[in-house]
N, C-alpha and C positions, 0 to 999 in steps of 0.2 A: 445242369443246373437250373433249380428253379428261378423264377423272377423274383421272388421273394428272399432267396438266399444271397442273390446278385445284390439286391439294393441294402442287404444286411452288410455284405462284405464291403460295398462301396461306403457305407455309412462308417464302418470300423476304420477303413483306410483314411478316410477324411479327418477322423478324432485322431488318428495315430501323426498324419502329416502335421496337423494344427499344433498338437502337442510337440512335435520336433522342432516345429518352426518358434514355439514360445520358448522352448529350451535355447535354441541357436541365438535367438534374440537377447534373452538373459545373458547368454555366455559372451555375447558380443559386446555388451557393456555401453560406457557412455564415452564420447570423445574427450579427450583432456580439456580442450578450449570449452567445453560446456560445464565443467567441474573445478576448473582453476583459471585463475588470470595470472597475466604476465605481470610481474611487479614493476610498476613506474609507469605502466600503459594504463591511464585513467581518464576519467572526465574531469573537468574543472568548472566550478560553477562562477558564473558571472552575474551581477547584480547593478540596478542603475535606477536612476529617477528621472521622469519625463512628463510631458503635457500632451494630451491627446485634445485635438481640436476638431471643429466641424461637428460637434453634437447638436441635437435637434432640441434644445433647450433642457436637456438632462444632464448638466454638468455640475460642478461642485456649487454650494451655495457659500459665498464670501464670508458671511458672519460665521459659519459653522467650519469653514476650512479656509482660514486667513492665508496658509502656505501656498495656494493657488494663485491669488492675486499678486502676492510677493513674488512668485516664480515667474508670472507673465511680466511684471516689470523687469526682472531681472534679464528676461529673454530679450525684450525689446531694447533694453540698454546696449546689449551684446551686439545687435542687429543696428544701432546707431539711431534709435528713434527716441527722441526726446518728448516727454509729455509735460503739458503745462503744469506748474505747480500747484498742489493741491487736487490733481484730477485723482477720482477713485473708480478704479477696476472693478466692474461688476462681470464676471466670466460665467454667462449662464451656459456656454457653448464650449467649455473647458473644464478637463478633469485632470487633476493631478494622479499620476498611476506610478506604481514601482514594476520595474522591470526585470525578469529574471531570464536565464540562458545557459545552457551546457555547452561549455567548448571542448569538442571531442577531441581525443588525442590524435596527434600529427596532424591537427588543422594548420593550415598554412594562410597567409594574408590574403585577401579576396574570397576567400571561400565564405558562403552564406551559411548563416544558421538560424534556426525558428527562435522567436522570442514570445515569451508570455508576460501578459499585462494584468494586472490587477489595480483597482481603484484604491486610492488612500484616503478619500474624503466622502463628501456625501453624494456623488454622483449616481443619478437613478439608472444609467445605462450607458454604456460604452459603445453600442451599436452604431455603425457608420461613422465613427471617429478616425482620425490620421495622427499617427505619432509623430511628433516634431523631432529631429535629431538629435539622438541622446546617446551619451557614451555608457558603455557597460565595463565595469570596472571588476577585477580580481581581489583576491583576499588581501593581497599586498598594495592595493590602491592604484595600481597602474591600468590604464585604458586598454584593454583587449579587442573590443569591437565598438562598433557605431550602429544604433539602431533607427530604423526610421520605416514608416509604412501604413498602409491600412490594417485595422483591426479587425478580425474576424471574431463574431461572438455567436455562439451556438444557441443562443436563445431568441424568444420575441417577446414584446408585452404592449398592451394598449390600455389606455384609460379614457374615459369620458363621463361626463355626468356623475362623478363622484364615485363610479366604478371603475374596478381597474383588473386585469388579468394578465397572467405572466407566465410564461414557459420556459423552463431552465433558467440559469443563472446570467444576468445581464451585467455584471459588474466585473466579469475577467474574460478575457479572450486571448486570441494568439495572432501572431504576425508570420505566417510561413516565410521562410528564408527572409526575415526582416531585420538582420543584423548581418554585417559583414566583419569578418575578421581583420583586424588591423596589426596584431602581435602574436607571433606564433610561441607556444611554450615548449622549450625544448622536453623531448621524450626520449630518454636513454633506453636503448634495448640492452640492459644488463650492465654489469660491470667488469671491465678487464675480460677474462676468459669465461665467465658464468653469467648465466641469466638465471633468475629465481620465479619458479612457479608458485602461487599462493591458492590454497583449496579454499572453495567458498564455505565449506564446513570443515571444522578442525576434527580429523580422525584419523589414528595412528595407522589402521589396518588399510585404509584408503590410500594414505600417504605411501606406505609399504609396497602396495600393489602396483602404485603408479612408478616408483622407481624401478621395480623388476620388469615393467613393460618396456620402459625407456631403455633400461641397460639391455634387453634381450634384442631389441628393434635397432639400437644406434650401436651399442658396444659396452663391453663393462666399464664399470667405473665411470659411466658418464653421468649418472645421476645419482644424487645421495639425498636423503630425509635430514632436513636440520632439525624439525620438529613434528608436531601433527599437522602444520599447516604449510610449512615452507619447505619447497623441493628445490635445490640447486642443482642446476644442469650445465655442463661443461659444453660451450658452443664455440663455433669459428669466431675471428675476430674480423674478418673481411665483412662488410656490410651486406653486400649481396649475397654472401653465403649463410650469413646470420640469418637473413630472412627465409631463405630455402629451408634451413635446418629448422626454424620455429615452424613453418608450414609443415614440415613433416611431423615433428613431435607433438603438435596441438592436434593432429588428426588420428592418433593413435587411441584405441579403445581401451578403457581400463572398467573394470567391474568395480563399481564402489560397494563399500561395505553395506551391510543392510542397517536401516535406520533404527535407532534405539526407541524402544516403546515410549509414547509421550502423549499427554493428553493438556490441551491448551484449554484454559476456561477465561473467559471474557466475562468479569464480574459487572461490568455496566451493562452490557447487552444481553446477557444470559447465554453467548454463543458458547458451545462445546464441541471442540473438533480433537479427534483421535486419530491417530495413524493405524494402518494394518497390522502392526505389530503387538498393540495393546492385546494383552492376556488377563485373565482372572484366576484365581484360587477359587475353589468352592466356598460359597457363600450363601446367605438368605436374607432378602432385603425386604423389609416391610414398609408399606407407603400408605399413608392416611392422612386426611386434612381435618383441621379442627379449626372452625370458624366461629369467630362471635360477632354478632351483629347489634350495635346499640342505635336506636333512631330516637330521637328527642323533639317532640311536639310542643312548641310553646304556644301558649292562648292567654287570653285575658279572660278573666272572671268578671262579669259586670252584674252588680245588684240590682234589685228592683227599684223604681223611682221613689217608693215609700218606705223602703227598708233604711234609710239613712246609712247605708254600708259605703264602701270605697272600692274602687276597681282596682283589682289585684292580678299580677302574673301567675300563671298555673304551668308547670312544666310536668309534660306527660312522658314518661322514659319507658320504652318498649326494649327490653332485651332477651335475646333469642342465642342458643348455642347450639350447633349444628355441628355433629362428628360424623364424618364420612366413614365407611366401611373401610378399615384398613385392609390391605392386600400384601399378600406374601409371595415373592417369587423366589426360586433357588437356581442359582447359577450353578453350573458342573464346572469341576477344574480343567484349565485350559481352553476357557470359550475364549473366542476370537472376537474381532470387533461387531461382525453381523449378529452375533449371539447377545453380544451386550446391548446394542441398539435394540435388538428385537426384545429383550427380555424388559428394558427399562420402558420402552413404548407400551409393552402390555400392560403395565401396571400405571398408564397414565401420567407418568412422570413429564413435568413441563420443563424448559430449560433451566428455570430457577431452580425446580427441583434437583435435577441433574447435578448442579453445583454442590448442594448439601450432600446426595447419595455419594458422587463420587470421591468428595472429601472424606467421608466417613468410612468408605471401602478403603482408601489409603491409607488411612489411619488403624484399620483393622488388618492391613496386610493382605487384603484380597485383591487390591488393584497393581499388578505387576507392570508399572509404567511410572515415569516421572510426572508428577503434577505441576504445572506452573500455571499462576494465575497471572492475568496481564491487565 
């Protein structure tokens, strides 16, 4: 066998192997834990209010943020410090901030969580500040964590002589492990004999496939679909056995249904995003631009000294109309995403042009996809 034929045979084998691996990967599908969540196992948002001290003169302005000196007064009162009557607090090194954090499921008292801080007043920078002990509350008004620590800001800034320079944002930052959980949120693993899985995207086909996979792996009548999102699964009552059961179920692989063809249009930014399922019927698109430019130059007409005339304003208007040559592109039936993008780019369509073109194609019935404007 010649060397050339050996290389050709090797290339063919490599292509067949790659194709086989791609098919095998597509057949394996996604794990249940990647496409569904266990009902009741969720994060809870916490919010709070606090003061950051130790700033280098970049704190709130008392006249523009009166709540900052009022908060300082309240804090000093709680600490047993009494100020003389009529004392005015001018906090240049203090800033009032909002505090937000996510309480993860199964969090226990003593566990540390991250905190995000953001300025509420006129502070120029939170860099180098320290958060004073502040409570974090849930939607029910109860305190679930206490926050305190040094703020990390991912930016830098400097000013001198009337000039300033800033990199990134200085009025928000994070305190890693800056809060300690003080109260646990009960997180039940199902109700009675059942646990419920919720698909991240409602789809009847995916729900049906998920039920089939669980029933084949665990046993008949273990799972049933209540609707296109909710899957009810029979599970052991013992907590240890239930955890082992959930671990086994969430690692089962399910082949998700193909995404429906969809085009997302952001009318504010001109962004257009299409998935790979978008297809077209045969259509023709004409693209051309008509631009009208009007320039007005106002001047003053000044008469001669002996003409006894008066000065008058004169408006000189220049109107020009420019029509670019219209371009026509034809798309064949069944064109895929790559063909759509290539064809629209070939006629010089900008993102704003795409908004109008895609809407017109949808109205004409040529765009086989759901069109959503966000």
